[in-house]
N, CA and C atoms as an extended XYZ file, in Angstrom:
516
Properties=species:S:1:pos:R:3:atomname:S:1:resname:S:1:resid:I:1 pbc="F F F"
N       -22.469        1.355        0.777 N   UNK     1
C       -21.125        1.582        1.374 CA  UNK     1
C       -21.332        2.452        2.600 C   UNK     1
N       -20.871        1.969        3.834 N   UNK     2
C       -21.050        2.736        4.991 CA  UNK     2
C       -20.193        4.025        4.879 C   UNK     2
N       -20.557        5.075        5.585 N   UNK     3
C       -19.822        6.344        5.594 CA  UNK     3
C       -18.548        6.133        6.212 C   UNK     3
N       -17.395        6.438        5.554 N   UNK     4
C       -16.144        6.234        6.083 CA  UNK     4
C       -15.394        7.554        6.149 C   UNK     4
N       -14.666        7.828        7.248 N   UNK     5
C       -13.965        9.067        7.371 CA  UNK     5
C       -12.599        8.815        6.738 C   UNK     5
N       -12.420        9.510        5.571 N   UNK     6
C       -11.212        9.245        4.793 CA  UNK     6
C        -9.905        9.752        5.520 C   UNK     6
N       -10.134       10.815        6.361 N   UNK     7
C        -8.932       11.298        7.105 CA  UNK     7
C        -8.477       10.300        8.143 C   UNK     7
N        -9.416        9.572        8.770 N   UNK     8
C        -9.090        8.533        9.693 CA  UNK     8
C        -8.382        7.425        9.021 C   UNK     8
N        -8.807        7.006        7.850 N   UNK     9
C        -8.161        6.051        7.013 CA  UNK     9
C        -6.761        6.452        6.568 C   UNK     9
N        -6.612        7.765        6.229 N   UNK    10
C        -5.304        8.254        5.833 CA  UNK    10
C        -4.359        8.232        6.979 C   UNK    10
N        -4.898        8.580        8.232 N   UNK    11
C        -4.094        8.498        9.437 CA  UNK    11
C        -3.640        7.063        9.762 C   UNK    11
N        -4.544        6.103        9.498 N   UNK    12
C        -4.235        4.718        9.694 CA  UNK    12
C        -3.091        4.279        8.803 C   UNK    12
N        -3.182        4.699        7.564 N   UNK    13
C        -2.143        4.348        6.568 CA  UNK    13
C        -0.807        5.042        6.930 C   UNK    13
N        -0.891        6.292        7.359 N   UNK    14
C         0.332        6.955        7.820 CA  UNK    14
C         1.017        6.292        8.935 C   UNK    14
N         0.238        5.733        9.913 N   UNK    15
C         0.800        5.001       11.032 CA  UNK    15
C         1.466        3.751       10.563 C   UNK    15
N         0.823        3.012        9.679 N   UNK    16
C         1.390        1.798        9.102 CA  UNK    16
C         2.694        2.109        8.394 C   UNK    16
N         2.809        3.193        7.711 N   UNK    17
C         4.052        3.616        6.998 CA  UNK    17
C         5.123        3.960        8.025 C   UNK    17
N         4.729        4.714        9.090 N   UNK    18
C         5.723        5.032       10.173 CA  UNK    18
C         6.257        3.768       10.820 C   UNK    18
N         5.349        2.792       10.974 N   UNK    19
C         5.784        1.562       11.632 CA  UNK    19
C         6.790        0.859       10.675 C   UNK    19
N         6.490        0.863        9.373 N   UNK    20
C         7.391        0.250        8.423 CA  UNK    20
C         8.760        0.979        8.384 C   UNK    20
N         8.737        2.223        8.569 N   UNK    21
C         9.930        3.065        8.688 CA  UNK    21
C        10.823        2.702        9.857 C   UNK    21
N        10.110        2.553       11.064 N   UNK    22
C        10.795        2.159       12.275 CA  UNK    22
C        11.463        0.760       12.044 C   UNK    22
N        10.730       -0.140       11.555 N   UNK    23
C        11.264       -1.514       11.290 CA  UNK    23
C        12.452       -1.465       10.361 C   UNK    23
N        12.336       -0.673        9.321 N   UNK    24
C        13.483       -0.587        8.329 CA  UNK    24
C        14.739        0.004        8.958 C   UNK    24
N        14.569        1.057        9.802 N   UNK    25
C        15.694        1.580       10.596 CA  UNK    25
C        16.292        0.659       11.522 C   UNK    25
N        15.419       -0.089       12.265 N   UNK    26
C        15.946       -1.074       13.208 CA  UNK    26
C        16.722       -2.174       12.461 C   UNK    26
N        16.154       -2.668       11.359 N   UNK    27
C        16.780       -3.728       10.587 CA  UNK    27
C        18.174       -3.238       10.033 C   UNK    27
N        18.188       -1.939        9.622 N   UNK    28
C        19.462       -1.432        9.024 CA  UNK    28
C        20.481       -1.399       10.190 C   UNK    28
N        20.136       -0.935       11.341 N   UNK    29
C        21.106       -0.839       12.493 CA  UNK    29
C        21.570       -2.234       12.846 C   UNK    29
N        20.634       -3.186       12.876 N   UNK    30
C        20.996       -4.541       13.304 CA  UNK    30
C        21.994       -5.162       12.287 C   UNK    30
N        21.702       -4.892       10.999 N   UNK    31
C        22.565       -5.456        9.977 CA  UNK    31
C        23.889       -4.766        9.964 C   UNK    31
N        23.988       -3.478       10.196 N   UNK    32
C        25.255       -2.766       10.262 CA  UNK    32
C        26.119       -3.265       11.518 C   UNK    32
N        25.402       -3.494       12.633 N   UNK    33
C        26.079       -4.026       13.821 CA  UNK    33
C        26.568       -5.387       13.655 C   UNK    33
N        25.839       -6.255       12.964 N   UNK    34
C        26.236       -7.639       12.615 CA  UNK    34
C        27.487       -7.584       11.716 C   UNK    34
N        27.454       -6.664       10.727 N   UNK    35
C        28.657       -6.554        9.822 CA  UNK    35
C        29.863       -6.104       10.609 C   UNK    35
N        29.758       -5.101       11.546 N   UNK    36
C        30.841       -4.651       12.363 CA  UNK    36
C        31.387       -5.708       13.237 C   UNK    36
N        30.529       -6.507       13.936 N   UNK    37
C        30.939       -7.534       14.813 CA  UNK    37
C        31.644       -8.655       14.158 C   UNK    37
N        31.224       -8.986       12.975 N   UNK    38
C        31.841      -10.012       12.184 CA  UNK    38
C        33.268       -9.581       11.671 C   UNK    38
N        33.313       -8.353       11.305 N   UNK    39
C        34.567       -7.799       10.790 CA  UNK    39
C        35.660       -7.847       11.852 C   UNK    39
N        35.295       -7.611       13.078 N   UNK    40
C        36.316       -7.502       14.229 CA  UNK    40
C        36.668       -8.877       14.787 C   UNK    40
N        35.933       -9.867       14.507 N   UNK    41
C        36.160      -11.215       15.156 CA  UNK    41
C        37.317      -11.818       14.418 C   UNK    41
N        37.351      -11.828       13.125 N   UNK    42
C        38.450      -12.429       12.410 CA  UNK    42
C        38.398      -11.997       10.971 C   UNK    42
N        39.421      -12.365       10.180 N   UNK    43
C        39.583      -11.894        8.855 CA  UNK    43
C        39.332      -13.176        7.887 C   UNK    43
N        38.606      -14.141        8.427 N   UNK    44
C        38.376      -15.361        7.624 CA  UNK    44
C        37.553      -14.989        6.316 C   UNK    44
N        37.755      -15.775        5.308 N   UNK    45
C        37.077      -15.498        4.030 CA  UNK    45
C        35.566      -15.557        4.183 C   UNK    45
N        35.044      -16.470        4.981 N   UNK    46
C        33.673      -16.647        5.120 CA  UNK    46
C        33.062      -15.370        5.862 C   UNK    46
N        33.831      -14.898        6.866 N   UNK    47
C        33.479      -13.775        7.540 CA  UNK    47
C        33.344      -12.497        6.688 C   UNK    47
N        34.313      -12.492        5.789 N   UNK    48
C        34.399      -11.392        4.819 CA  UNK    48
C        33.069      -11.339        3.925 C   UNK    48
N        32.705      -12.533        3.522 N   UNK    49
C        31.435      -12.621        2.716 CA  UNK    49
C        30.244      -12.174        3.483 C   UNK    49
N        30.177      -12.625        4.737 N   UNK    50
C        29.086      -12.356        5.588 CA  UNK    50
C        29.017      -10.766        5.866 C   UNK    50
N        30.224      -10.141        6.039 N   UNK    51
C        30.282       -8.701        6.272 CA  UNK    51
C        29.746       -8.013        5.037 C   UNK    51
N        30.035       -8.427        3.863 N   UNK    52
C        29.490       -7.834        2.603 CA  UNK    52
C        27.991       -8.042        2.549 C   UNK    52
N        27.515       -9.293        2.892 N   UNK    53
C        26.087       -9.483        2.827 CA  UNK    53
C        25.329       -8.651        3.851 C   UNK    53
N        25.869       -8.517        5.037 N   UNK    54
C        25.174       -7.771        6.074 CA  UNK    54
C        25.209       -6.275        5.667 C   UNK    54
N        26.346       -5.822        5.034 N   UNK    55
C        26.442       -4.430        4.556 CA  UNK    55
C        25.415       -4.205        3.519 C   UNK    55
N        25.195       -5.122        2.588 N   UNK    56
C        24.198       -5.062        1.514 CA  UNK    56
C        22.857       -4.988        2.126 C   UNK    56
N        22.572       -5.808        3.053 N   UNK    57
C        21.226       -5.808        3.785 CA  UNK    57
C        21.013       -4.464        4.456 C   UNK    57
N        21.990       -3.869        5.096 N   UNK    58
C        21.831       -2.577        5.745 CA  UNK    58
C        21.556       -1.514        4.736 C   UNK    58
N        22.234       -1.496        3.592 N   UNK    59
C        22.024       -0.560        2.529 CA  UNK    59
C        20.547       -0.742        1.953 C   UNK    59
N        20.103       -1.903        1.727 N   UNK    60
C        18.772       -2.224        1.281 CA  UNK    60
C        17.684       -1.623        2.285 C   UNK    60
N        17.895       -1.844        3.573 N   UNK    61
C        16.980       -1.368        4.554 CA  UNK    61
C        16.968        0.186        4.671 C   UNK    61
N        18.182        0.815        4.453 N   UNK    62
C        18.240        2.251        4.466 CA  UNK    62
C        17.422        2.803        3.254 C   UNK    62
N        17.554        2.053        2.044 N   UNK    63
C        16.812        2.504        0.918 CA  UNK    63
C        15.292        2.363        1.114 C   UNK    63
N        14.892        1.264        1.815 N   UNK    64
C        13.505        1.065        2.170 CA  UNK    64
C        13.000        2.175        3.016 C   UNK    64
N        13.758        2.495        4.010 N   UNK    65
C        13.390        3.641        4.860 CA  UNK    65
C        13.210        4.896        4.175 C   UNK    65
N        14.107        5.189        3.184 N   UNK    66
C        13.964        6.456        2.424 CA  UNK    66
C        12.674        6.444        1.543 C   UNK    66
N        12.393        5.245        0.973 N   UNK    67
C        11.167        5.121        0.134 CA  UNK    67
C         9.924        5.409        1.069 C   UNK    67
N         9.933        4.819        2.242 N   UNK    68
C         8.797        5.024        3.132 CA  UNK    68
C         8.728        6.474        3.470 C   UNK    68
N         9.787        7.156        3.794 N   UNK    69
C         9.733        8.590        4.084 CA  UNK    69
C         9.150        9.379        2.909 C   UNK    69
N         9.518        8.984        1.698 N   UNK    70
C         8.950        9.660        0.506 CA  UNK    70
C         7.383        9.426        0.440 C   UNK    70
N         7.080        8.223        0.727 N   UNK    71
C         5.593        7.861        0.682 CA  UNK    71
C         4.827        8.662        1.780 C   UNK    71
N         5.462        8.756        2.932 N   UNK    72
C         4.801        9.547        4.074 CA  UNK    72
C         4.589       10.974        3.595 C   UNK    72
N         5.651       11.555        2.976 N   UNK    73
C         5.526       12.913        2.518 CA  UNK    73
C         4.477       13.100        1.461 C   UNK    73
N         4.447       12.192        0.520 N   UNK    74
C         3.416       12.205       -0.572 CA  UNK    74
C         1.964       12.119        0.032 C   UNK    74
N         1.803       11.248        1.054 N   UNK    75
C         0.559       11.103        1.705 CA  UNK    75
C         0.192       12.375        2.398 C   UNK    75
N         1.060       12.944        3.205 N   UNK    76
C         0.811       14.182        3.921 CA  UNK    76
C         0.458       15.301        2.984 C   UNK    76
N         1.210       15.461        1.853 N   UNK    77
C         0.857       16.436        0.875 CA  UNK    77
C        -0.497       16.240        0.212 C   UNK    77
N        -0.805       15.010       -0.050 N   UNK    78
C        -2.222       14.658       -0.524 CA  UNK    78
C        -3.304       15.034        0.420 C   UNK    78
N        -3.140       14.693        1.696 N   UNK    79
C        -4.057       15.000        2.652 CA  UNK    79
C        -4.212       16.490        2.926 C   UNK    79
N        -3.121       17.223        2.975 N   UNK    80
C        -3.151       18.640        3.174 CA  UNK    80
C        -3.792       19.394        1.981 C   UNK    80
N        -3.737       18.786        0.816 N   UNK    81
C        -4.346       19.456       -0.366 CA  UNK    81
C        -5.852       19.430       -0.280 C   UNK    81
N        -6.331       18.593        0.611 N   UNK    82
C        -7.814       18.472        0.741 CA  UNK    82
C        -8.337       17.286       -0.084 C   UNK    82
N        -9.102       16.477        0.541 N   UNK    83
C        -9.631       15.319       -0.062 CA  UNK    83
C       -10.831       15.669       -1.056 C   UNK    83
N       -10.805       15.112       -2.249 N   UNK    84
C       -11.874       15.487       -3.182 CA  UNK    84
C       -13.186       14.775       -2.695 C   UNK    84
N       -14.300       15.392       -3.081 N   UNK    85
C       -15.576       14.743       -2.844 CA  UNK    85
C       -16.090       14.096       -4.068 C   UNK    85
N       -16.716       12.994       -3.938 N   UNK    86
C       -17.233       12.240       -5.070 CA  UNK    86
C       -18.710       12.015       -4.960 C   UNK    86
N       -19.421       12.176       -6.060 N   UNK    87
C       -20.844       11.730       -6.147 CA  UNK    87
C       -20.820       10.179       -6.320 C   UNK    87
N       -21.913        9.629       -5.961 N   UNK    88
C       -22.046        8.171       -6.032 CA  UNK    88
C       -21.869        7.643       -7.482 C   UNK    88
N       -22.222        8.488       -8.436 N   UNK    89
C       -22.033        8.094       -9.829 CA  UNK    89
C       -20.946        8.776      -10.542 C   UNK    89
N       -20.104        9.522       -9.765 N   UNK    90
C       -18.973       10.182      -10.364 CA  UNK    90
C       -17.834        9.198      -10.748 C   UNK    90
N       -16.888        9.718      -11.622 N   UNK    91
C       -15.830        8.844      -11.974 CA  UNK    91
C       -14.819        8.643      -10.862 C   UNK    91
N       -14.204        7.467      -10.926 N   UNK    92
C       -13.139        7.061       -9.957 CA  UNK    92
C       -11.915        7.918      -10.268 C   UNK    92
N       -11.402        8.541       -9.218 N   UNK    93
C       -10.189        9.321       -9.301 CA  UNK    93
C        -9.377        9.210       -7.923 C   UNK    93
N        -8.232        9.786       -7.865 N   UNK    94
C        -7.392        9.744       -6.706 CA  UNK    94
C        -8.279       10.277       -5.442 C   UNK    94
N        -8.247        9.481       -4.354 N   UNK    95
C        -9.004        9.794       -3.205 CA  UNK    95
C       -10.361        9.128       -3.067 C   UNK    95
N       -10.716        8.355       -4.100 N   UNK    96
C       -12.005        7.732       -4.093 CA  UNK    96
C       -11.956        6.395       -3.322 C   UNK    96
N       -13.065        6.081       -2.676 N   UNK    97
C       -13.294        4.776       -2.137 CA  UNK    97
C       -14.271        4.100       -3.104 C   UNK    97
N       -13.901        2.895       -3.499 N   UNK    98
C       -14.689        2.227       -4.601 CA  UNK    98
C       -15.142        0.861       -4.129 C   UNK    98
N       -16.380        0.659       -4.251 N   UNK    99
C       -16.929       -0.715       -3.938 CA  UNK    99
C       -17.107       -1.366       -5.303 C   UNK    99
N       -16.655       -2.629       -5.360 N   UNK   100
C       -16.813       -3.374       -6.570 CA  UNK   100
C       -17.405       -4.749       -6.249 C   UNK   100
N       -18.120       -5.294       -7.234 N   UNK   101
C       -18.667       -6.690       -7.087 CA  UNK   101
C       -17.756       -7.501       -7.867 C   UNK   101
N       -17.289       -8.686       -7.289 N   UNK   102
C       -16.381       -9.649       -7.978 CA  UNK   102
C       -17.083      -10.921       -8.049 C   UNK   102
N       -16.604      -11.661       -8.947 N   UNK   103
C       -17.131      -13.073       -9.144 CA  UNK   103
C       -15.911      -13.998       -9.313 C   UNK   103
N       -15.857      -15.031       -8.499 N   UNK   104
C       -14.806      -16.094       -8.669 CA  UNK   104
C       -15.451      -17.426       -8.412 C   UNK   104
N       -14.696      -18.439       -8.206 N   UNK   105
C       -15.146      -19.785       -8.089 CA  UNK   105
C       -16.047      -19.964       -6.873 C   UNK   105
N       -15.935      -19.054       -5.853 N   UNK   106
C       -16.832      -19.111       -4.685 CA  UNK   106
C       -18.045      -18.288       -4.887 C   UNK   106
N       -18.275      -17.627       -6.022 N   UNK   107
C       -19.454      -16.859       -6.288 CA  UNK   107
C       -19.222      -15.338       -6.243 C   UNK   107
N       -20.304      -14.594       -5.903 N   UNK   108
C       -20.090      -13.173       -5.933 CA  UNK   108
C       -19.670      -12.722       -4.575 C   UNK   108
N       -18.924      -11.596       -4.559 N   UNK   109
C       -18.560      -10.951       -3.256 CA  UNK   109
C       -18.302       -9.467       -3.560 C   UNK   109
N       -18.146       -8.654       -2.527 N   UNK   110
C       -17.821       -7.252       -2.731 CA  UNK   110
C       -16.434       -7.023       -2.155 C   UNK   110
N       -15.767       -6.079       -2.720 N   UNK   111
C       -14.435       -5.646       -2.239 CA  UNK   111
C       -14.497       -4.084       -2.224 C   UNK   111
N       -13.773       -3.506       -1.337 N   UNK   112
C       -13.689       -2.053       -1.290 CA  UNK   112
C       -12.175       -1.668       -1.404 C   UNK   112
N       -12.000       -0.629       -2.189 N   UNK   113
C       -10.637       -0.093       -2.480 CA  UNK   113
C       -10.600        1.371       -2.146 C   UNK   113
N        -9.414        1.882       -1.779 N   UNK   114
C        -9.168        3.214       -1.511 CA  UNK   114
C        -8.050        3.663       -2.450 C   UNK   114
N        -8.270        4.454       -3.469 N   UNK   115
C        -7.328        4.861       -4.450 CA  UNK   115
C        -6.489        6.019       -3.917 C   UNK   115
N        -5.219        5.738       -3.648 N   UNK   116
C        -4.296        6.785       -3.096 CA  UNK   116
C        -3.067        6.820       -3.871 C   UNK   116
N        -2.219        7.919       -3.663 N   UNK   117
C        -0.956        7.996       -4.412 CA  UNK   117
C         0.110        7.012       -3.908 C   UNK   117
N        -0.029        6.520       -2.675 N   UNK   118
C         0.955        5.597       -2.078 CA  UNK   118
C         0.226        4.576       -1.233 C   UNK   118
N         0.930        3.527       -0.803 N   UNK   119
C         0.425        2.567        0.126 CA  UNK   119
C        -0.190        1.387       -0.499 C   UNK   119
N         0.127        1.115       -1.760 N   UNK   120
C        -0.502        0.024       -2.489 CA  UNK   120
C        -0.299       -1.319       -1.627 C   UNK   120
N        -1.411       -2.084       -1.580 N   UNK   121
C        -1.387       -3.330       -1.010 CA  UNK   121
C        -1.689       -3.358        0.553 C   UNK   121
N        -1.732       -2.151        1.119 N   UNK   122
C        -2.028       -2.079        2.570 CA  UNK   122
C        -3.514       -2.305        2.796 C   UNK   122
N        -3.789       -3.120        3.832 N   UNK   123
C        -5.203       -3.310        4.208 CA  UNK   123
C        -5.527       -2.405        5.355 C   UNK   123
N        -6.515       -1.569        5.176 N   UNK   124
C        -7.001       -0.687        6.295 CA  UNK   124
C        -8.301       -1.221        6.811 C   UNK   124
N        -8.521       -0.937        8.080 N   UNK   125
C        -9.739       -1.354        8.809 CA  UNK   125
C       -10.729       -0.295        8.829 C   UNK   125
N       -11.983       -0.650        8.533 N   UNK   126
C       -13.091        0.346        8.631 CA  UNK   126
C       -13.295        0.731       10.098 C   UNK   126
N       -14.254        1.664       10.316 N   UNK   127
C       -14.569        2.221       11.663 CA  UNK   127
C       -14.985        1.050       12.562 C   UNK   127
N       -14.421        1.086       13.750 N   UNK   128
C       -14.780        0.076       14.793 CA  UNK   128
C       -14.307       -1.331       14.413 C   UNK   128
N       -13.369       -1.440       13.453 N   UNK   129
C       -12.834       -2.679       12.984 CA  UNK   129
C       -13.739       -3.403       12.088 C   UNK   129
N       -14.746       -2.661       11.608 N   UNK   130
C       -15.731       -3.248       10.637 CA  UNK   130
C       -15.305       -3.157        9.199 C   UNK   130
N       -15.007       -4.268        8.652 N   UNK   131
C       -14.612       -4.371        7.219 CA  UNK   131
C       -13.161       -3.963        6.917 C   UNK   131
N       -12.739       -4.269        5.740 N   UNK   132
C       -11.486       -3.927        5.278 CA  UNK   132
C       -11.453       -3.234        3.924 C   UNK   132
N       -10.526       -2.414        3.777 N   UNK   133
C       -10.329       -1.686        2.476 CA  UNK   133
C        -8.848       -1.972        2.018 C   UNK   133
N        -8.712       -2.219        0.684 N   UNK   134
C        -7.378       -2.332        0.144 CA  UNK   134
C        -6.940       -1.063       -0.520 C   UNK   134
N        -5.803       -0.589       -0.165 N   UNK   135
C        -5.251        0.561       -0.727 CA  UNK   135
C        -4.674        0.166       -2.147 C   UNK   135
N        -5.047        0.918       -3.174 N   UNK   136
C        -4.527        0.698       -4.531 CA  UNK   136
C        -4.023        2.116       -4.989 C   UNK   136
N        -3.124        2.067       -5.923 N   UNK   137
C        -2.547        3.259       -6.514 CA  UNK   137
C        -2.841        3.294       -7.998 C   UNK   137
N        -2.738        4.500       -8.631 N   UNK   138
C        -2.956        4.568      -10.063 CA  UNK   138
C        -1.945        3.718      -10.875 C   UNK   138
N        -0.851        3.397      -10.306 N   UNK   139
C         0.252        2.563      -10.951 CA  UNK   139
C        -0.117        1.114      -10.920 C   UNK   139
N        -0.961        0.694      -10.025 N   UNK   140
C        -1.319       -0.763       -9.953 CA  UNK   140
C        -2.270       -1.110      -11.034 C   UNK   140
N        -2.362       -2.438      -11.455 N   UNK   141
C        -3.251       -2.865      -12.400 CA  UNK   141
C        -4.708       -2.570      -12.070 C   UNK   141
N        -5.025       -2.822      -10.766 N   UNK   142
C        -6.433       -2.549      -10.351 CA  UNK   142
C        -6.761       -1.061      -10.387 C   UNK   142
N        -5.772       -0.276       -9.910 N   UNK   143
C        -5.934        1.185       -9.949 CA  UNK   143
C        -6.152        1.739      -11.347 C   UNK   143
N        -5.340        1.216      -12.316 N   UNK   144
C        -5.420        1.647      -13.664 CA  UNK   144
C        -6.698        1.261      -14.282 C   UNK   144
N        -7.270        0.073      -13.998 N   UNK   145
C        -8.455       -0.430      -14.507 CA  UNK   145
C        -9.669        0.341      -14.001 C   UNK   145
N        -9.561        0.833      -12.748 N   UNK   146
C       -10.719        1.465      -12.202 CA  UNK   146
C       -10.777        3.001      -12.373 C   UNK   146
N        -9.602        3.618      -12.664 N   UNK   147
C        -9.602        5.070      -12.916 CA  UNK   147
C       -10.563        5.485      -14.015 C   UNK   147
N       -11.356        6.546      -13.611 N   UNK   148
C       -12.302        7.026      -14.678 CA  UNK   148
C       -13.591        6.224      -14.783 C   UNK   148
N       -13.667        5.091      -14.108 N   UNK   149
C       -14.913        4.291      -14.214 CA  UNK   149
C       -15.986        4.892      -13.319 C   UNK   149
N       -17.186        4.516      -13.581 N   UNK   150
C       -18.320        4.987      -12.821 CA  UNK   150
C       -19.181        3.734      -12.303 C   UNK   150
N       -19.996        4.083      -11.312 N   UNK   151
C       -20.933        3.011      -10.802 CA  UNK   151
C       -21.633        2.444      -12.000 C   UNK   151
N       -21.704        1.117      -11.978 N   UNK   152
C       -22.391        0.379      -13.098 CA  UNK   152
C       -21.443       -0.108      -14.209 C   UNK   152
N       -20.217        0.488      -14.220 N   UNK   153
C       -19.228        0.076      -15.228 CA  UNK   153
C       -18.576       -1.322      -14.948 C   UNK   153
N       -18.398       -2.048      -15.880 N   UNK   154
C       -17.728       -3.365      -15.657 CA  UNK   154
C       -16.298       -3.296      -16.237 C   UNK   154
N       -15.345       -3.783      -15.488 N   UNK   155
C       -13.959       -3.762      -15.944 CA  UNK   155
C       -13.372       -5.211      -15.873 C   UNK   155
N       -12.461       -5.457      -16.778 N   UNK   156
C       -11.705       -6.717      -16.704 CA  UNK   156
C       -10.422       -6.554      -16.081 C   UNK   156
N       -10.167       -7.369      -15.119 N   UNK   157
C        -8.925       -7.304      -14.331 CA  UNK   157
C        -8.235       -8.660      -14.427 C   UNK   157
N        -6.919       -8.659      -14.761 N   UNK   158
C        -6.156       -9.924      -14.802 CA  UNK   158
C        -5.431      -10.023      -13.470 C   UNK   158
N        -5.762      -11.082      -12.779 N   UNK   159
C        -5.075      -11.418      -11.524 CA  UNK   159
C        -4.547      -12.859      -11.588 C   UNK   159
N        -3.266      -13.042      -11.282 N   UNK   160
C        -2.736      -14.340      -11.282 CA  UNK   160
C        -2.980      -15.074      -12.575 C   UNK   160
N        -2.944      -14.278      -13.701 N   UNK   161
C        -3.095      -14.834      -15.034 CA  UNK   161
C        -4.464      -15.157      -15.414 C   UNK   161
N        -5.476      -14.835      -14.567 N   UNK   162
C        -6.882      -15.023      -14.885 CA  UNK   162
C        -7.595      -13.721      -15.053 C   UNK   162
N        -8.418      -13.668      -16.151 N   UNK   163
C        -9.214      -12.516      -16.401 CA  UNK   163
C       -10.475      -12.613      -15.617 C   UNK   163
N       -10.730      -11.516      -14.832 N   UNK   164
C       -11.974      -11.484      -14.014 CA  UNK   164
C       -12.785      -10.201      -14.356 C   UNK   164
N       -14.110      -10.340      -14.265 N   UNK   165
C       -14.939       -9.129      -14.504 CA  UNK   165
C       -15.360       -8.624      -13.114 C   UNK   165
N       -15.171       -7.309      -12.912 N   UNK   166
C       -15.668       -6.651      -11.709 CA  UNK   166
C       -16.597       -5.549      -12.137 C   UNK   166
N       -17.606       -5.302      -11.351 N   UNK   167
C       -18.515       -4.230      -11.559 CA  UNK   167
C       -18.404       -3.185      -10.473 C   UNK   167
N       -18.250       -1.915      -10.880 N   UNK   168
C       -18.209       -0.829       -9.997 CA  UNK   168
C       -19.593       -0.594       -9.346 C   UNK   168
N       -19.695       -0.722       -8.046 N   UNK   169
C       -21.028       -0.543       -7.422 CA  UNK   169
C       -21.283        0.906       -6.922 C   UNK   169
N       -20.187        1.456       -6.372 N   UNK   170
C       -20.334        2.817       -5.844 CA  UNK   170
C       -18.975        3.490       -5.675 C   UNK   170
N       -18.996        4.799       -5.857 N   UNK   171
C       -17.757        5.645       -5.719 CA  UNK   171
C       -18.111        6.634       -4.633 C   UNK   171
N       -17.203        6.779       -3.640 N   UNK   172
C       -17.372        7.756       -2.578 CA  UNK   172
C       -16.072        8.520       -2.326 C   UNK   172
């Protein structure tokens, strides 16, 4: 596993979350404006339904923005608490970067995960655009399966209804 600056990766995730927050706010404003403009054009029944739908969309986007703000706060708190250090053979815990060997119909491959409190499913780019890491959380099936494991351990992961065996190669 190449040496990765975890703080740089956390900054990258924070920027992705901020971008998601901006998109959610913009979508909320656009949906509220659409609801307002439809309400003033006429009182037709169809327009009334559209106003309700746009209002619901705006509410959903506002909730999305609040969740993203909560994730940003959790990420900041995690980073400010100081990132834990891991030995190559230490157990997987929050803040670990984990290399695993996977086997599927195409053969063996390696995947790298970053176990964080938030950001599940986000793909981060390694230094200089080299390689990708997938963010997982302890609440995700992959995160639950890897927590506490050590290099050399094999875990069974069910993805898309298929059980797969993964081997932990390294923890950093």
